[in-house]
N, C-alpha and C positions, 0 to 999 in steps of 0.2 A: 641567482644562478645564471650562468651564461645562456643566452638564447641561441641554441643551435637549431637549424631548420629541420634536423632529423629527430629532435627531442619529441618523445611521445608521452602524453600525460598518463598518470597512473589511474587505474580503476579506484573508485572511492573507497571500497572495502579494503583493498590492498594498502592504500595510503593510510587509512586509519590503523591498520595492523602494524605498519612500519612505525607510525608515531607512537603507538602503545609500547612497542618494543624499545624504541629509543628513550622514551620517558620513564622507563623503569629506573629505580634508584641505582646510582653508580657514579663513577668518576666524572663522566661528562655532565650529568645533571648537577652534581655537587659543585662543579666549576661554573655552572650557569650557561652551558653550551645549548644551542638550539638547532634543531633540524630545520633549515631555512629553504630548502629546495629539493625536490625529488621528481625525476622523470624516469622512464624505463632505462635502466643501465647507468643512471647518474644520481649523484647525491651531493648536497651542499650542507655543511655544518658551520655555524658561526659561534665564536667565543669572544666575550669581552675581556679585556685586560683586568686583572685583579691581583691582589697579593697571594691568592691561592695558585696562580698559574705563572708567576714570574720567577726569575732567578736573580742571583745576587747583583747583576748589573741593570736590572729593570726590564730586561727583554722577556718575551715569552720563553719559558723553559723548553729545552729540546725534547724532553720526555713528553711534555704536553703537546708539542707539535707532532711528535710521532703518534701519540694517541689519537689526535684529531685526524691525521692522515689515514691511520689504520681504520678508524670508524667510518670515515667517508668512503673509502674503498669497499669496506664490508657492507655498508648500507646500500651502496650502488649495486653490489652483487645481490643483496636481498630483494631489491626491486624486481629482479628476474627470477628469484628462487621461491619467494614466499607466495602463497601460504603453505605449500607442500614441504619445502625445504628451507634451510637457513645455511649460514656458513660460519666457519671458524678459521682464524688466520693460521696458516701453516708457516709462513715466513714473510718478512718484508725487508726491503732495502730502502733507506732514505738518504738523500743528499741534502744537506743544509747549504743553501747557496747565498744567503744573506742573513744578517742579524734580524731577528724578529722584534723590532722595536716599533711600537704603535699602540693603538687603542683597541683593535679588533683583529682576530685571526679568522681566516676563512679557509676551510678545506673543501676542495671540489674533487670528488671521486668519480671515476668512470670505469666501466667494465671494458677490458680489452679483448677478452676471450672467455666465453662461458661454456664449460663442458659438463658432463654428467657427474663427475666426481671432483673436479677442480675448476676454480674460476681464477683468472688473472685480472687484476684491476690496478689502477694507478690513481694517484691523487696529487694535485698541485696545491700547495699551501701558500696563501698570501697573507701578508700583514698589511693592515690599513693604518696609515699614519697621516693625520690631517686630511682625510678624505681620499688619499691616493693609495691604490693597491700596489704592493711590490711582492714579487715572488720571493719566498724565503726557503721553501723546501719542495723537493720532488720525491715521491715515493712510488714504488712498485711492489705489489704483493701477490702471493698465491694463497688461495683460500680453499679449505676442504668444504665440500657440500655434505651437509648432514640432514637427516630427517627433522622436520620442525617438531619441537617438544622433546628432543632426545634427552634421556636422563643425564644428569651430571656425571661426568667421568671422575673417578677418584684416583686413578693412577696416571 
């Protein structure tokens, strides 16, 4: 994760809660993604290339890149919201700026504005090829703030 001078470490209990949330079974875990960095208002997620996340040309799939960006922005928000609240994505916009060909994908999310009911965050997604990071996507999202442990909505 990039070392910003304003980055504040997380409380140990909060960090464990975020890791527990991230490590629940789901797409990211099945793809072998890892939460590799967390500070207040920021998050980094790393994903190795595999046949589960590529597309027909051998690049990381655009849907996978979107998922990684969405999760990085969401977990960046959760560093400020948990343990009382969590978030759900309301919308996001992603721009793919280069083909994602390489061996690792890194999504770095950060909170731009945190409010009581909405959070706006962004994520830069990089592909690592032969040890060199290259920006491949830029995402901005809006997230709903919800109480932690909210029941699953059926409609």
